[in-house]
N, C-alpha and C positions, 0 to 999 in steps of 0.2 A: 079197580083202581086205574089211574092213568099212569104211563112210565114214558119218561123222556131223556134225552140226552142233550147235555152242553159241554162243550167242550171248559167251559169257565161258569164257577159260578163266585159270585159274592154277595155272600152274607152284611146286609148294610146298607142302607140307599141314607145315608147322613152323606157331606162333603167326597168322604175318601172314597167310600163304596161307588158314588153317583159318577165322582170324575175320573177312577179309575175305567167304570164301564165305558165313561164316553170316550174316553183315547183309544181303551182294545177298537170298538168297534170304529171308530175313526181307521186303526191297522187294519180294518178288516173281518175282525173277529165278531162275535154274537155272543157276548155275557150276558145269562141272567142273574140279575139285582133279587136277593130273597130282604124282606121287610117286613116285621114283625108290627108296624104301625101301619095305617091307612093313609100316610101321606110322607113323601121323599122328605128327607133333611136334615132327618133330626132334630138337634136343640135351634137347628137355624129357621125362624120362621117369623117370619114380617102380618102387621096387620094396619089396618086402614080403619080407624072409627073418628066420626065426630073433629074431622080435619085435622087428624093426626094419623103420620103414619110410626110407630112404635117397633121395636124388635121385643121377642120373649127371649131370646136368645142372645149371641153374638149380637153386640152391638154394633161394630166397626173390626175391622181388620190393616193388613199393615204390608202395603207392599214388598216385602221383606226377601223375597224371590224371583228371581226372574221366572219361574213356573205360574204364578198366579197374573201377573200380568201376560204373561201369553195364554192363557186363558181365554181370561175376558179379553183379548184380540179373537180367540177362537171363534166368541161366543157373542163378537161386537152385534148380531144380525136380532137378535135374541131378548140381551141385555145390554143395561148401560153402565161401564165405570163410574164410580163418582167421588172424588178424592176431596179431601175437608178443605175447606174453604175459610178467610179467615182467621181464626184464633186455635185451626189447627193443631199449631205446633206449641201452644200455650197452655201447659198445666201448671195448676194448683198445688203446693199440698198445706196440709194443714198444720199450724204450729199454735198451742195454745191459745186455738179455740177459732182460732183468723185461718184466710187463705191468702196464705203466700205466693207469688210466682217462683214456680223452679226456674234457676238459672238458666239462658240462653245461652251466655258468650261469658267472655272474661270479666268484661265492668261490672253484670250483673251480678256473679259469684261473689265477688269482691266488696260487694254492698249488700247481699242477700242475708237476714237475718237467720237461715235457714242452717247454717253452719257456722260448729265455732272458730274462733281469728286461728288456732293452732290448726285445726285440719284445712282452713285456707291457707294456710303456707302450709300445708303438709300432703295438698293437691300439687302446688308446685313441685314438689318433689318428686312426684309418683312415676317418672319416666328412669329414674335413676336408681331406683330398686330394685333388688334382687328376683327374680320370678319363685314361685314358691312351688315344694317339690313333693306336695301332699294330691295327688291325681283324683280322691273324693274329699276336698276340700269342700264346704262350707260356702255357699253365697255371703252369707255375715261376715265369716270369719276372714275370704279371703280380699274384702271389702274394707271392712278393719284396717288388716294390715297393709293394705294399699292405699287410704283413701284416709280412714280416719272413722272413729265413732259417727260424726253428727254428720256424717253423710252417707253413715250405713241408716242413722234412725230414719232421717227426711230424705233422702233419693232412693235410694236400693230398697229401704223397706215397703215404702207407698207402691213402687214399682213393680216389686215382687205378689205384692196387695191386689194389684189391678192388671195381671194377668193370670197368678197364680191362685190366688187369693189363699197365699199359704204363708210358711213358716221361713225366709231366709234361714234361720241357724239350722232349719231341717233338708232343705234344699241344696244340693250336691252340683257345684258350679259346672261343670264339665258336659253332665247329664240338663241342666235346665237351662245354661247359657251358655251353651258349648259356644255361639262364639266370641261372648266377653273370655270364655275361658280358654279360646284359640289366639285371642291377644297379646294374654299374656307367655300363651308358652312359647308362639312363634317370634315376637318381635320385642320379648320381655316387657313391657309395656302397653296398656292401656291408651294414655295417649300417644306414644309413640308408634303403636300399631296401628289407630285409628288414622294417624297421619299418615303412612309409610300404604296403607290399607287405600286410602285415597287415591294416592296417584298412580299406584297401578294399569296398566292398562286393562280395558273391560272391553265385550265382546257387544254390540249393538242389542241383544237380548241380556245380557248383564245389567247394561244400562237401564234398564225398566224397572229393578229393582230400587224404584227413589225410597223406599220404604218410607211415603210420605202414608195416611189414615188413609181408609176407602168403607165405601159401602154400594149399593148399587142404588140407581134411580129406581125410585119405589119401595123402596126395598130391601135386604139381602136375598129376600125370600124369592125374585127374582132371578136372582142365578140359578135357585133351586129350580125353578119352573125351566129356565133355558137347558139344565144338564138335563130335567125328564123330557123335553123334549127331542133333543139329537139323541138319546141312547132309544125313546120308541116306549113306552108305556106296553106293550107286546114281553120288551126285555124286563118289564121292575114286574114282581107280583107282592102285593100289599097281603095284610092281615093274615102273615103267616102265622101258624099256631102248632105246634106240636115237631119242632126240626128236629129230625135227629138225623146223624150222618155216621158214618162207616167207611172204613181204611180198607181194599184190595190190595192189592197188587197191581191191578189197571188204573187205579184213582181211587175216588170214592164213591160211595150211596149216601145221598141224599135222598132223606122222606120228611116230608110236611102236608098239616092239611091247610088250605084256604077254603074261604066261599067262592061262590061258584060265580061268577061274572066281580070281583070284585071291580071295583071302580075310582080311584082315589076323588076327592072334590062333589060326591055325588050322597044325595041320602039315598035312607033305603029303598024310597019307590023310583030312585034314579034321574029326581030332579035335582041339578044343579043348589048345592049349598052358596048361602050370598058370598062371595069374596073367592069359592072356592076352586075359581080357574086364574088366579091370581096371584098377588104378593100378599093376600089376607087370608089366603087359604089357611083354613084351623081341621082340628081333629073332623074328619068327616065320613062315613058308616058305610060301611058296604054292603053293595046290593042283596037284596033278598036271597036268597038260595040253600042248596045243600051247601054242607063241607064236601069237600071231595079232598079224597087221600095222594098223592102224590110221590113217585119213587123216580127221580132221579139220578142219570149219571154222569160222573165228570170228571177230568184228569187233574185241573185245575180248582184248589178251593180256597177260600180267601174270605179270610174273618177281617170285617171293621169294626168287630164288636167291641165292646168293653170290656175289658178283662173279667169281671167281677161275674160276666154269663158265658164264658168258654165252657164252662163244666157242662149247662145245659145244652152248648150246641157241637161241642167235640166231644160227643158221648164215649168215641174208641180211643180216647186217651185215660187212662188210670188218673181220678181225680189228684194223688199225692201229686202228681208230675207236674200238674199243675199250682202247684202252691208258691213258690216262686211271683208267678203272676196275680193269684190271689191275693198275695201280701200288697199289692201297689196300695198305697193310700189315697184318698178321693177327699177335694173339698166339697163340700156341700154350700149351697149359694142360694139367696133368696133375692129377687130382684123386682124394684118396684119402678116402675110405669107412672107417670107423672104428669099429666099434659094442661097446660095453662093458655086458655084463651086470649088471657089479655095480661101482661106479665110486668106487675109492679116492684120485683123482686130488685139486685144488683143486678146491672147488666151482665151478661151470659158473653164473655171474650175470648170463651176457651173451649181447651175439648172436654174440660173438664177437672174436677177435683179429684185428690186423694189421700186418704186417712193412714198418714203413720200408725203401728199399732202402739206406741207410746203416749198416745193422746187418750187412748183408753175408752175410744168410742164405739157405739153398735154397729157404725158401718163402714163398709172398706170404702168407699166414696163416690160421687156424685159424677155423672156426668150429662154432658149437655147437646145432643146431638142435634137439637133446631139450630144449635149456635155455628154450626161447622158443615151441617149437611141443608139441603134446599128441601122445602113443601115437609117439614115435618111437624109444624105447628101451624095454626092460622095468621096469620098477619098483627103480628103486634104479642103474638102469644109463643110459650115456650112448650119444650119437650123436655125432661127430665127424665134418667134414670137411675136409680139410686139401688147402691148393692149391696149385702147386708150376709154375714154369715161366715163361711171360710173355715181356715182352720183354727182360727184366734177364737171364736165364738159359734161354736158348731152349735150350739142349744137355741140359736134362733131359727132353726128351721124349722123347728118343731111347736114354733109360736101360731096363733091364731093370727089370719089377716088383719083382723082390728089392731091389733099389739104391733106387726108390722110396719104397717099404714103409720100406726101411733108416732113410733121413732122414726120412718122416713119423712113425716113431713112436720115434726117436729124440728130435725138433723135441718129441713128445705127454710124454715123459720127463722130457725136460729143462726145459721152462717151465711143466707142467701135472701135474706130479708121478704121473702114471700108473705104476699099477704090473701088472706080469703084461701077459700078449701077448691082444691084441682077440679076442672072440669072431667076430668081422664083420672082415673087411676085403678091401676091392675097390679098382681102381683102373682108372679110364677114364682115356681120352686123347683131347685133343680138338687138330690139328694146327693148323685153321682159328679158333678159336676165337673170338675178340671181334678186329673189325675197328679199328685205330686212325685216329683222325680226325685227322691232322697234316697239313703246309701242303698237301698235293696235295688236299686235301679241298675246296675250290673251284673247281679245277679240274676233279674228278670230277663235282660238282653240276652244272657246267655241259654236261659231255659230254651225261648224263643227261637234262639238258634240250634240249639239240640233238635225240639219236636221240626224245625222243618227239614234237619237234613235223617231224622227216623222215618219225615213219612213223605216223601215224595209227590212234591204238586202242594203241598199246603205252604200255606204263607198267612203270617197273622200282621195285621197290618191294622192302622188306628191309631189314636193316642196312647196307646198304650210304649209305644215305640216313637223317634225319630221328631216330638214336639207334638205341642200343644195347640198353636196358632193357627189358623186359615190357611195361610202361606206353605206352613208346613205341612199341610193335610193334603192340600195340591199337589207339593213336590212329590211325597214320596210316592201320590196315587201313580204320579208319571212317571216315576223311577219305575214302579212294580210294573206300569204297562211297558215299558221297555225293554224289561227284563225277560216278561212272558212273551212278547212277540220277536225278540233277537232270536231266546231258546233254540236251538237245536229240535 
C-alpha cells in the first residue's frame, strides 16, 4: 500500500476541477486531481473525423464573465480562443413548423410574427411595472408578469431549452437566471436595468466579458489539453476506482485504487491512440498493470462531482445528510452530430434554431457550428448538432440510436431542406446532463454551507451550485482558488 500526502485533493477532472488545479498551481500550490475516467475534461470532448471537427459535449460557451476571458489569456500559448463569426448573434425560433429569426432590435421586434400585438405593446411598458416580491418566483411566472405569454412561449421558453433543456415553470429565476433576477430587483426593470448597467464604468478585465459565443480553435478539447499540460500529468490520477474518504480533526484521508502507470491517450500496450494527444482524444485504456491501493492525507478536499455521486465519494457523511443535494433534478440529453460534405439545404447563417415546447416537437433545437466557426466542416459542407430529450421528453434518452437518428434527420430534412444522407452521423447520450435549479435549490445551497462548516477543509463545488455554463465553472474555480490561497 502506498501512502502520500497532499495539501489539496480535487475530485473530478472536468472544467471546474482542472481550472481550480491550474490556478492553485499558478499560485504555488501542488494539488492532486483524481479522475475516475481515463481522460480529462468530463463531458467536454472534441473529435476530428472525415474533415469534420465536432463536439460530444458542450458545443459553445459564452464570454459572460471576466474569469473565462482571463483563462484564455493565461493559456494563449497552448490554445486559441475562437469567437463566433457571421451570424453568431442570430438565432431562429420555430413557430408553426417554420424557423423565424428572433428579434435583435426594436424594428424587428415590431415586425416579428413570434409575439402577439398585445405583448409587443406590453414589452414597451415593461420599464414601468413594479418589481416582484416572490424570491422563489419561477422564470415562467416572472416573464409572463413583465413581458407577456407570447414572449415566454417564443423567446424565453426556447432560450431555457437551449441552456437547461428544462421547464421555465419549474426553474426559479434567482437561481437559474440570477443576472435577470438582479436586473428587476436592483433596477426595477429588465430594460431599464440593462440600459443602466451598460453605462456603468467597467474595469479593463470586466470589459473582456463581451458575451460573445466562443469555442476553441480545433475544438473545446484543446482547452482541456492546455489545462492538463499546465497542471502536469503527474498531478492528475486517471482511472481512479473504489474512492473512499474519511474525516479527521486534521483533515481528510482519501483512499482509492488505480492501475499502475495509467497514462491517458494510450492503449494497453502504451501505443498512442489515434487522436489521443489532441482535440480528438477519446476514451483510452490504462497501461497494463496491477491495481495499486493508495492512501493519502490532505487538509483540503474539493469535490466537483455531480450531486448524485456524493454518497459514494463522501463516505464519512451519513447519506441522509446529503438528501437535499441528492434531490437535485437532472435533464437527460441526447446529441446527434450530423456532418454533410456538401450542403444543399437552406443557407446556414445563424448560431442555430431553438424549438419552443408548445411546438410539440421531439427536438430541443439544432445548432450550426460550421456557420460560425472555421474548419468545422469541409468547404461547401455543414456540421449540425441536434439536441433531443430534456425534461420535456425524458423518454427519448432510452430510444435506440436508429430511432434517435430517424428523428434528428427527419427534422433536418423538414425544416432545413437537407437532401441525401449525412457523411458523418454520431449519437451521444448524457443521462444526467444538466442540473435543474428548481425550488429545491435553496435547501441544497443551505445543506452545502452546513456541510462545509461542519467539516473544515471540505469544499463542495461543480455545477450543483453557482451556475451550469462553462463561464460559471471557470469563475467558481477561480474564486475557490483565491479563497484557498488567501486563507491563513
